[in-house]
KOLDRENGU-693824 format. One record per residue (C-alpha): chain; x, z, y. Coordinates in Angstrom, 1 decimal. Layout:
<markes>
kette:A&x:X&z:Z&y:Y
...
</markes>
This chain:
<markes>
kette:A&x:6.0&z:-2.8&y:-19.4
kette:A&x:7.6&z:-2.8&y:-15.9
kette:A&x:11.1&z:-4.2&y:-15.9
kette:A&x:13.5&z:-1.4&y:-15.1
kette:A&x:15.4&z:-3.4&y:-12.6
kette:A&x:12.2&z:-3.9&y:-10.6
kette:A&x:11.9&z:-0.2&y:-9.9
kette:A&x:15.7&z:0.6&y:-9.6
kette:A&x:16.0&z:-2.1&y:-6.6
kette:A&x:13.2&z:-1.1&y:-4.3
kette:A&x:12.4&z:-0.2&y:-0.8
kette:A&x:10.8&z:3.2&y:-0.7
kette:A&x:8.7&z:4.6&y:2.1
kette:A&x:9.3&z:8.2&y:1.5
kette:A&x:6.6&z:10.5&y:2.9
kette:A&x:8.3&z:13.6&y:3.9
kette:A&x:6.2&z:17.0&y:4.1
kette:A&x:9.0&z:19.0&y:5.7
kette:A&x:7.8&z:20.5&y:8.9
kette:A&x:4.4&z:21.5&y:10.0
kette:A&x:1.5&z:19.0&y:10.1
kette:A&x:0.2&z:18.0&y:13.4
kette:A&x:-3.4&z:18.5&y:14.3
kette:A&x:-5.1&z:15.9&y:16.5
kette:A&x:-8.8&z:16.3&y:16.9
kette:A&x:-11.6&z:16.9&y:14.3
kette:A&x:-9.1&z:18.9&y:12.3
kette:A&x:-7.1&z:15.9&y:10.8
kette:A&x:-3.8&z:16.7&y:9.3
kette:A&x:-0.8&z:14.4&y:9.9
kette:A&x:2.4&z:14.0&y:7.9
kette:A&x:5.5&z:12.0&y:8.7
kette:A&x:6.4&z:9.0&y:6.7
kette:A&x:10.1&z:8.2&y:6.3
kette:A&x:11.3&z:4.7&y:5.4
kette:A&x:14.2&z:4.4&y:3.1
kette:A&x:15.7&z:1.1&y:1.9
kette:A&x:17.2&z:1.8&y:-1.5
kette:A&x:19.9&z:-0.7&y:-2.2
kette:A&x:22.3&z:1.4&y:-4.2
kette:A&x:22.3&z:-1.3&y:-6.9
kette:A&x:22.9&z:-4.1&y:-4.5
kette:A&x:20.6&z:-6.8&y:-2.8
kette:A&x:17.0&z:-6.7&y:-4.0
kette:A&x:14.8&z:-9.6&y:-4.9
kette:A&x:12.0&z:-8.4&y:-2.7
kette:A&x:9.8&z:-11.4&y:-3.2
kette:A&x:9.9&z:-11.1&y:-6.9
kette:A&x:8.8&z:-7.5&y:-7.0
kette:A&x:6.1&z:-8.2&y:-4.4
kette:A&x:4.6&z:-11.2&y:-6.3
kette:A&x:4.4&z:-9.3&y:-9.5
kette:A&x:2.2&z:-6.7&y:-7.8
kette:A&x:0.1&z:-9.2&y:-6.0
kette:A&x:-0.4&z:-11.2&y:-9.3
kette:A&x:-1.6&z:-8.2&y:-11.1
kette:A&x:-3.9&z:-7.1&y:-8.2
kette:A&x:-5.4&z:-10.7&y:-8.2
kette:A&x:-5.8&z:-10.7&y:-12.0
kette:A&x:-7.7&z:-7.4&y:-11.7
kette:A&x:-7.0&z:-6.2&y:-15.3
kette:A&x:-9.6&z:-4.3&y:-17.5
kette:A&x:-9.0&z:-1.9&y:-20.3
kette:A&x:-9.4&z:-2.7&y:-23.9
kette:A&x:-12.5&z:-0.5&y:-23.9
kette:A&x:-14.2&z:-2.7&y:-21.4
kette:A&x:-14.0&z:-0.2&y:-18.5
kette:A&x:-12.5&z:-0.8&y:-15.2
kette:A&x:-8.9&z:0.7&y:-15.1
kette:A&x:-8.0&z:0.9&y:-11.4
kette:A&x:-5.9&z:-2.1&y:-11.9
kette:A&x:-3.6&z:-1.9&y:-9.1
kette:A&x:-0.1&z:-2.6&y:-10.4
kette:A&x:3.0&z:-0.4&y:-9.9
kette:A&x:5.3&z:-3.2&y:-11.0
kette:A&x:6.4&z:-3.4&y:-7.2
kette:A&x:6.9&z:0.0&y:-5.6
kette:A&x:8.2&z:-2.1&y:-2.6
kette:A&x:6.7&z:-1.0&y:0.7
kette:A&x:4.8&z:2.0&y:-0.8
kette:A&x:5.7&z:5.5&y:0.2
kette:A&x:6.5&z:8.7&y:-1.7
kette:A&x:5.0&z:12.2&y:-1.1
kette:A&x:6.4&z:15.4&y:-2.3
kette:A&x:3.3&z:17.0&y:-3.9
kette:A&x:3.1&z:20.5&y:-5.0
kette:A&x:0.9&z:21.1&y:-8.0
kette:A&x:0.0&z:24.3&y:-9.7
kette:A&x:0.6&z:27.9&y:-8.5
kette:A&x:3.4&z:28.6&y:-8.1
kette:A&x:3.8&z:25.0&y:-7.4
kette:A&x:6.1&z:22.5&y:-8.9
kette:A&x:7.1&z:19.5&y:-6.6
kette:A&x:6.6&z:16.0&y:-7.8
kette:A&x:7.4&z:12.7&y:-6.1
kette:A&x:4.4&z:10.6&y:-6.1
kette:A&x:3.6&z:7.1&y:-4.9
kette:A&x:0.8&z:7.1&y:-2.4
kette:A&x:-1.1&z:4.0&y:-2.9
kette:A&x:-4.0&z:2.8&y:-1.0
kette:A&x:-4.8&z:0.3&y:-3.8
kette:A&x:-5.2&z:2.8&y:-6.7
kette:A&x:-7.2&z:5.9&y:-7.0
kette:A&x:-6.1&z:8.1&y:-10.0
kette:A&x:-3.7&z:10.9&y:-9.5
kette:A&x:-1.2&z:11.4&y:-12.4
kette:A&x:2.2&z:13.0&y:-13.1
kette:A&x:4.8&z:13.2&y:-15.7
kette:A&x:6.6&z:9.9&y:-15.6
kette:A&x:10.0&z:11.7&y:-15.0
kette:A&x:9.3&z:15.2&y:-14.1
kette:A&x:7.3&z:17.2&y:-16.8
kette:A&x:3.9&z:18.6&y:-15.8
kette:A&x:4.5&z:22.4&y:-15.6
kette:A&x:1.3&z:24.5&y:-16.4
kette:A&x:0.5&z:27.5&y:-14.3
kette:A&x:-2.3&z:29.8&y:-13.8
kette:A&x:-4.4&z:27.3&y:-12.0
kette:A&x:-3.9&z:24.5&y:-14.7
kette:A&x:-7.1&z:23.7&y:-16.7
kette:A&x:-7.2&z:21.3&y:-19.6
kette:A&x:-10.5&z:19.5&y:-19.6
kette:A&x:-10.0&z:18.0&y:-22.9
kette:A&x:-10.5&z:14.5&y:-21.8
kette:A&x:-8.3&z:11.8&y:-22.5
kette:A&x:-7.2&z:9.6&y:-19.6
kette:A&x:-5.5&z:6.2&y:-19.4
kette:A&x:-4.9&z:3.5&y:-16.8
kette:A&x:-3.5&z:0.1&y:-17.2
kette:A&x:-1.8&z:-1.4&y:-14.2
kette:A&x:-1.4&z:-4.9&y:-15.4
kette:A&x:2.2&z:-4.6&y:-16.0
kette:A&x:2.4&z:-0.9&y:-17.0
kette:A&x:0.3&z:2.1&y:-17.9
kette:A&x:0.1&z:5.7&y:-18.6
kette:A&x:-2.1&z:7.7&y:-20.9
kette:A&x:-2.4&z:11.4&y:-21.4
kette:A&x:-4.7&z:14.4&y:-20.9
kette:A&x:-6.9&z:15.1&y:-17.8
kette:A&x:-6.3&z:18.6&y:-16.1
kette:A&x:-7.5&z:20.1&y:-13.0
kette:A&x:-5.2&z:21.8&y:-10.8
kette:A&x:-4.3&z:22.8&y:-7.3
kette:A&x:-2.6&z:20.2&y:-5.1
kette:A&x:-0.5&z:21.1&y:-2.0
kette:A&x:0.4&z:18.3&y:0.5
kette:A&x:1.5&z:20.4&y:3.2
kette:A&x:0.7&z:23.6&y:5.1
kette:A&x:-3.1&z:23.9&y:5.3
kette:A&x:-3.6&z:20.9&y:3.1
kette:A&x:-4.6&z:22.3&y:-0.3
kette:A&x:-7.0&z:21.0&y:-2.9
kette:A&x:-8.3&z:23.0&y:-5.7
kette:A&x:-9.5&z:21.7&y:-9.1
kette:A&x:-8.2&z:18.2&y:-8.4
kette:A&x:-8.3&z:15.8&y:-11.5
kette:A&x:-4.7&z:15.0&y:-12.7
kette:A&x:-3.7&z:12.9&y:-15.4
kette:A&x:-0.9&z:14.3&y:-17.4
kette:A&x:1.1&z:11.5&y:-18.9
kette:A&x:2.1&z:11.8&y:-22.5
kette:A&x:3.3&z:8.2&y:-22.4
kette:A&x:4.0&z:6.0&y:-19.4
kette:A&x:5.6&z:2.6&y:-18.7
kette:A&x:7.2&z:1.2&y:-15.7
kette:A&x:8.6&z:4.2&y:-13.9
kette:A&x:11.4&z:5.0&y:-16.3
kette:A&x:14.8&z:5.6&y:-14.7
kette:A&x:13.5&z:6.2&y:-11.1
kette:A&x:12.8&z:9.3&y:-9.1
kette:A&x:9.1&z:8.5&y:-9.2
kette:A&x:7.0&z:11.1&y:-11.1
kette:A&x:3.6&z:9.4&y:-10.8
kette:A&x:0.9&z:8.3&y:-8.3
kette:A&x:-1.2&z:9.8&y:-5.7
kette:A&x:-4.2&z:7.3&y:-5.4
kette:A&x:-6.0&z:7.1&y:-2.1
kette:A&x:-7.9&z:3.9&y:-2.9
kette:A&x:-11.9&z:3.6&y:-3.3
kette:A&x:-13.2&z:6.0&y:-6.0
kette:A&x:-14.6&z:3.1&y:-8.0
kette:A&x:-11.1&z:2.1&y:-9.1
kette:A&x:-11.2&z:5.4&y:-11.3
kette:A&x:-14.1&z:4.2&y:-13.5
kette:A&x:-13.2&z:3.8&y:-17.0
kette:A&x:-10.0&z:5.8&y:-16.7
kette:A&x:-11.6&z:8.6&y:-18.9
kette:A&x:-11.4&z:7.2&y:-22.4
kette:A&x:-14.6&z:8.8&y:-23.6
kette:A&x:-16.6&z:8.5&y:-20.4
kette:A&x:-16.2&z:4.8&y:-19.6
kette:A&x:-18.8&z:4.8&y:-16.7
kette:A&x:-17.5&z:7.9&y:-15.1
kette:A&x:-15.7&z:8.0&y:-11.8
kette:A&x:-13.3&z:10.8&y:-10.8
kette:A&x:-13.2&z:12.2&y:-7.3
kette:A&x:-10.1&z:11.2&y:-5.6
kette:A&x:-7.8&z:13.4&y:-3.4
kette:A&x:-9.5&z:12.2&y:-0.2
kette:A&x:-13.0&z:13.0&y:-1.6
kette:A&x:-12.0&z:16.5&y:-2.5
kette:A&x:-10.3&z:17.3&y:0.7
kette:A&x:-13.6&z:16.4&y:2.3
kette:A&x:-15.8&z:18.1&y:-0.1
kette:A&x:-13.8&z:21.3&y:0.0
kette:A&x:-14.0&z:21.4&y:3.8
kette:A&x:-10.3&z:20.7&y:4.3
kette:A&x:-11.0&z:17.6&y:6.4
kette:A&x:-14.1&z:16.8&y:8.2
kette:A&x:-14.1&z:13.1&y:7.6
kette:A&x:-13.3&z:11.1&y:4.5
kette:A&x:-10.8&z:8.9&y:6.5
kette:A&x:-7.0&z:8.3&y:6.2
kette:A&x:-5.1&z:6.7&y:9.2
kette:A&x:-1.7&z:5.1&y:8.8
kette:A&x:0.9&z:4.2&y:11.3
kette:A&x:4.1&z:2.4&y:10.6
kette:A&x:6.5&z:1.3&y:13.5
kette:A&x:8.8&z:-1.7&y:13.0
kette:A&x:12.4&z:-0.8&y:12.2
kette:A&x:15.7&z:-2.3&y:12.0
kette:A&x:17.2&z:0.5&y:10.1
kette:A&x:17.2&z:1.0&y:6.4
kette:A&x:16.7&z:4.8&y:6.7
kette:A&x:14.3&z:6.0&y:9.4
kette:A&x:11.3&z:8.3&y:10.0
kette:A&x:9.0&z:5.5&y:11.5
kette:A&x:5.4&z:6.5&y:10.6
kette:A&x:2.8&z:8.9&y:9.7
kette:A&x:-0.1&z:9.4&y:7.4
kette:A&x:-3.3&z:11.4&y:8.7
kette:A&x:-5.9&z:12.7&y:6.3
kette:A&x:-9.4&z:13.4&y:8.0
kette:A&x:-9.1&z:11.4&y:11.1
kette:A&x:-6.9&z:9.2&y:13.3
kette:A&x:-4.1&z:9.9&y:15.8
kette:A&x:-5.0&z:8.5&y:19.2
kette:A&x:-1.4&z:8.7&y:20.3
kette:A&x:-0.5&z:6.0&y:17.9
kette:A&x:-2.7&z:3.2&y:19.2
kette:A&x:-4.2&z:1.8&y:22.3
kette:A&x:-7.8&z:1.2&y:23.2
kette:A&x:-10.5&z:1.6&y:20.3
kette:A&x:-10.4&z:1.0&y:16.7
kette:A&x:-12.5&z:-1.8&y:15.5
kette:A&x:-14.0&z:-1.6&y:12.1
kette:A&x:-14.9&z:-4.2&y:9.5
kette:A&x:-16.9&z:-3.6&y:6.3
kette:A&x:-15.4&z:-3.8&y:2.7
kette:A&x:-16.0&z:-7.3&y:1.6
kette:A&x:-18.6&z:-8.0&y:-1.1
kette:A&x:-16.5&z:-10.9&y:-2.6
kette:A&x:-14.9&z:-10.0&y:-6.0
kette:A&x:-12.4&z:-9.2&y:-6.9
kette:A&x:-11.2&z:-8.2&y:-3.2
kette:A&x:-14.3&z:-5.9&y:-3.2
kette:A&x:-12.6&z:-3.6&y:-5.8
kette:A&x:-9.9&z:-2.7&y:-3.3
kette:A&x:-9.7&z:-2.2&y:0.5
kette:A&x:-11.0&z:-5.8&y:0.7
kette:A&x:-12.0&z:-7.5&y:4.0
kette:A&x:-13.1&z:-10.9&y:5.3
kette:A&x:-10.8&z:-12.7&y:7.8
kette:A&x:-9.7&z:-16.1&y:8.9
kette:A&x:-6.2&z:-17.0&y:10.1
kette:A&x:-5.1&z:-19.4&y:12.9
kette:A&x:-1.6&z:-20.5&y:13.8
kette:A&x:-1.9&z:-21.0&y:17.5
kette:A&x:-5.2&z:-22.7&y:18.1
kette:A&x:-5.2&z:-24.4&y:14.6
kette:A&x:-7.1&z:-22.7&y:11.7
kette:A&x:-5.1&z:-22.6&y:8.6
kette:A&x:-7.4&z:-20.3&y:6.6
kette:A&x:-11.2&z:-20.3&y:7.0
kette:A&x:-13.1&z:-17.0&y:6.8
kette:A&x:-12.4&z:-15.6&y:3.3
kette:A&x:-11.8&z:-12.5&y:1.3
kette:A&x:-8.6&z:-10.6&y:0.7
kette:A&x:-7.1&z:-7.1&y:0.8
kette:A&x:-5.2&z:-4.8&y:3.0
kette:A&x:-2.5&z:-3.1&y:0.9
kette:A&x:0.3&z:-0.5&y:1.8
kette:A&x:2.0&z:-1.4&y:-1.6
kette:A&x:2.8&z:-5.1&y:-0.6
kette:A&x:5.6&z:-5.9&y:1.7
kette:A&x:5.0&z:-9.4&y:2.9
kette:A&x:1.9&z:-11.2&y:4.0
kette:A&x:0.3&z:-13.4&y:1.4
kette:A&x:-2.1&z:-16.2&y:2.1
kette:A&x:-3.7&z:-18.8&y:0.0
kette:A&x:-1.5&z:-21.9&y:-1.2
kette:A&x:-3.5&z:-24.4&y:1.0
kette:A&x:-3.1&z:-22.1&y:4.1
kette:A&x:0.6&z:-21.4&y:3.3
kette:A&x:1.2&z:-25.3&y:3.2
kette:A&x:-0.3&z:-25.6&y:6.7
kette:A&x:1.8&z:-22.8&y:8.0
kette:A&x:5.1&z:-24.1&y:6.4
kette:A&x:4.4&z:-27.5&y:7.9
kette:A&x:3.5&z:-26.1&y:11.3
kette:A&x:6.7&z:-23.9&y:11.5
kette:A&x:8.9&z:-26.3&y:10.0
kette:A&x:10.2&z:-23.7&y:7.7
kette:A&x:12.2&z:-24.7&y:4.5
kette:A&x:12.2&z:-22.5&y:1.4
kette:A&x:15.3&z:-20.4&y:1.0
kette:A&x:16.6&z:-20.2&y:-2.5
kette:A&x:18.2&z:-16.8&y:-2.2
kette:A&x:15.4&z:-14.8&y:-0.7
kette:A&x:12.3&z:-17.0&y:-1.6
kette:A&x:11.1&z:-16.8&y:2.0
kette:A&x:10.7&z:-19.6&y:4.7
kette:A&x:14.0&z:-20.2&y:6.6
kette:A&x:13.8&z:-21.4&y:10.2
kette:A&x:16.3&z:-22.4&y:12.8
kette:A&x:16.7&z:-21.0&y:16.3
kette:A&x:15.1&z:-24.0&y:17.8
kette:A&x:12.0&z:-23.7&y:15.3
kette:A&x:11.8&z:-19.9&y:16.4
kette:A&x:11.6&z:-20.8&y:19.9
kette:A&x:8.8&z:-23.1&y:19.1
kette:A&x:6.8&z:-20.5&y:17.0
kette:A&x:3.3&z:-19.7&y:18.0
kette:A&x:1.2&z:-16.6&y:17.3
kette:A&x:-0.2&z:-16.1&y:13.9
kette:A&x:-3.7&z:-14.8&y:14.6
kette:A&x:-5.8&z:-12.8&y:12.2
kette:A&x:-9.5&z:-12.8&y:13.1
kette:A&x:-11.2&z:-9.8&y:11.6
kette:A&x:-14.8&z:-9.1&y:12.6
kette:A&x:-15.1&z:-9.9&y:16.4
kette:A&x:-11.5&z:-9.1&y:16.9
kette:A&x:-8.2&z:-11.0&y:16.8
kette:A&x:-4.8&z:-9.4&y:15.9
kette:A&x:-1.9&z:-11.5&y:16.8
kette:A&x:1.6&z:-11.5&y:15.2
kette:A&x:3.9&z:-12.7&y:17.7
kette:A&x:6.8&z:-14.9&y:16.8
kette:A&x:9.1&z:-11.8&y:16.7
kette:A&x:6.6&z:-10.1&y:14.3
kette:A&x:6.6&z:-13.0&y:11.9
kette:A&x:10.4&z:-12.5&y:11.3
kette:A&x:12.0&z:-10.2&y:8.7
kette:A&x:14.5&z:-7.9&y:10.6
kette:A&x:17.8&z:-9.7&y:10.6
kette:A&x:19.7&z:-6.5&y:10.3
kette:A&x:18.1&z:-6.1&y:6.9
kette:A&x:18.7&z:-9.6&y:5.7
kette:A&x:21.6&z:-8.9&y:3.5
kette:A&x:19.6&z:-6.2&y:1.6
kette:A&x:17.2&z:-8.9&y:0.4
kette:A&x:20.1&z:-11.4&y:-0.5
kette:A&x:19.8&z:-13.3&y:2.8
kette:A&x:22.4&z:-14.3&y:5.3
kette:A&x:22.9&z:-12.0&y:8.1
kette:A&x:22.1&z:-14.2&y:11.1
kette:A&x:19.4&z:-16.2&y:9.4
kette:A&x:15.7&z:-16.2&y:10.4
kette:A&x:13.3&z:-15.6&y:7.5
kette:A&x:9.4&z:-15.6&y:7.8
kette:A&x:7.4&z:-12.8&y:6.3
kette:A&x:4.5&z:-15.1&y:5.4
kette:A&x:4.3&z:-16.1&y:1.6
kette:A&x:2.3&z:-18.2&y:-0.8
kette:A&x:-0.2&z:-16.1&y:-2.8
kette:A&x:0.0&z:-18.9&y:-5.5
kette:A&x:-3.6&z:-19.9&y:-5.7
kette:A&x:-6.0&z:-22.1&y:-3.4
kette:A&x:-8.4&z:-20.5&y:-1.0
kette:A&x:-11.9&z:-19.8&y:-2.4
kette:A&x:-10.6&z:-17.6&y:-5.3
kette:A&x:-12.1&z:-14.3&y:-3.8
kette:A&x:-8.5&z:-13.0&y:-3.3
kette:A&x:-7.0&z:-15.3&y:-0.6
kette:A&x:-4.7&z:-13.1&y:1.3
kette:A&x:-2.9&z:-9.6&y:1.3
kette:A&x:-2.1&z:-8.0&y:4.6
kette:A&x:0.8&z:-6.0&y:3.5
kette:A&x:3.3&z:-3.8&y:5.1
kette:A&x:4.7&z:-6.5&y:7.6
kette:A&x:1.1&z:-6.7&y:8.8
kette:A&x:0.3&z:-3.0&y:8.8
kette:A&x:3.5&z:-2.0&y:10.8
kette:A&x:2.1&z:-4.0&y:13.7
kette:A&x:-1.4&z:-2.5&y:13.8
kette:A&x:-2.8&z:1.0&y:13.3
kette:A&x:-5.0&z:1.1&y:10.3
kette:A&x:-7.7&z:3.4&y:9.1
kette:A&x:-9.3&z:3.6&y:5.6
kette:A&x:-12.7&z:5.0&y:5.9
kette:A&x:-14.1&z:6.0&y:2.6
kette:A&x:-17.4&z:7.3&y:3.7
kette:A&x:-18.5&z:4.2&y:5.5
kette:A&x:-16.8&z:1.7&y:3.2
kette:A&x:-14.8&z:0.1&y:6.1
kette:A&x:-11.3&z:-0.7&y:7.3
kette:A&x:-10.3&z:-0.2&y:10.9
kette:A&x:-7.5&z:-1.5&y:13.1
kette:A&x:-6.2&z:-1.1&y:16.6
kette:A&x:-3.4&z:-2.4&y:18.7
kette:A&x:-0.3&z:-0.3&y:19.0
kette:A&x:2.2&z:0.2&y:21.7
kette:A&x:4.9&z:-1.4&y:19.5
kette:A&x:3.0&z:-4.4&y:18.5
kette:A&x:5.8&z:-6.6&y:19.7
kette:A&x:8.6&z:-4.2&y:19.3
kette:A&x:12.1&z:-5.9&y:19.4
kette:A&x:13.0&z:-5.8&y:15.9
kette:A&x:15.3&z:-8.9&y:15.9
</markes>
């Protein structure tokens, strides 16, 4: 069961669908993403919530029936984002987590599912266990509306009769846009069946011409700001410079179940993590690397562990000596500048830190390299590079952005 506190003290990236979508080329549909730092209950232990998600991702849980359950946890809804989804006709609006690390769509955690003339009960039981929580109920097919011109008919929806982990929040369920394989085993009586995702159906119904999702986040020093966008069916060339470089989904388990890739990492010219497998995840806030790589990074930066935040704390002189942290993916290198390795100081107090302190966003994944899950490139990586999740070609793409070294400190 998800601790209630871990869902009441959260950073939300709320995906607003107010306003008209923007069409770029190839008929993609773009929706703005608004970041909202929810600190109504005081400072949040961001690292604790983050690690709970990473641990469950790494453990890659399976259902008691033996089928894969789409095991991305929702323990940490830190650095995920919400979309107001219309379901049915006439539509009822539900606030759903949009998660690149899970693929089932379900509702009913807080707002009850309202049946309409487009609701069809398939008679199938559906259940998903997320490592630290779950939902179970009945599968329906229904119409989903994500924005003007972005409608899906007969989309599979889990209607929860029971759920754990989202109680006491404004979250009504999940909109999964991860790989379709994560849905295998979620239909109780059909353990080898997969369920077409929202992205799959948008493509098959001709709403979008490519099974591609592009995501742009801009670094921010504000707790509330519209600072990004999500594009279904293509990319927005105004959000990146040059071309997008793609890398295939890794074949290394368990990273291969998610948007997993191979990469190596160097600090300056020194390799701290040899080429290995890990994942790209919008639902994780910080950057996580294998324990041996983290030890090298900690030593090289001179950072000391801060008891209040759990992050590495550095001095002004150590900051001046920081080198780029380089992510080598395919034939490309994506550099996090010294500035990009810092948590925004204007947001320090919200995570329990001191207002003028300098905290690094690189954290220990908790296991040595070679485990098949040796890094997580979370939100603090993705806000520096445009990212593309290409379902049809089983690949992830990145591009430089105009705000790679934005002054966020």
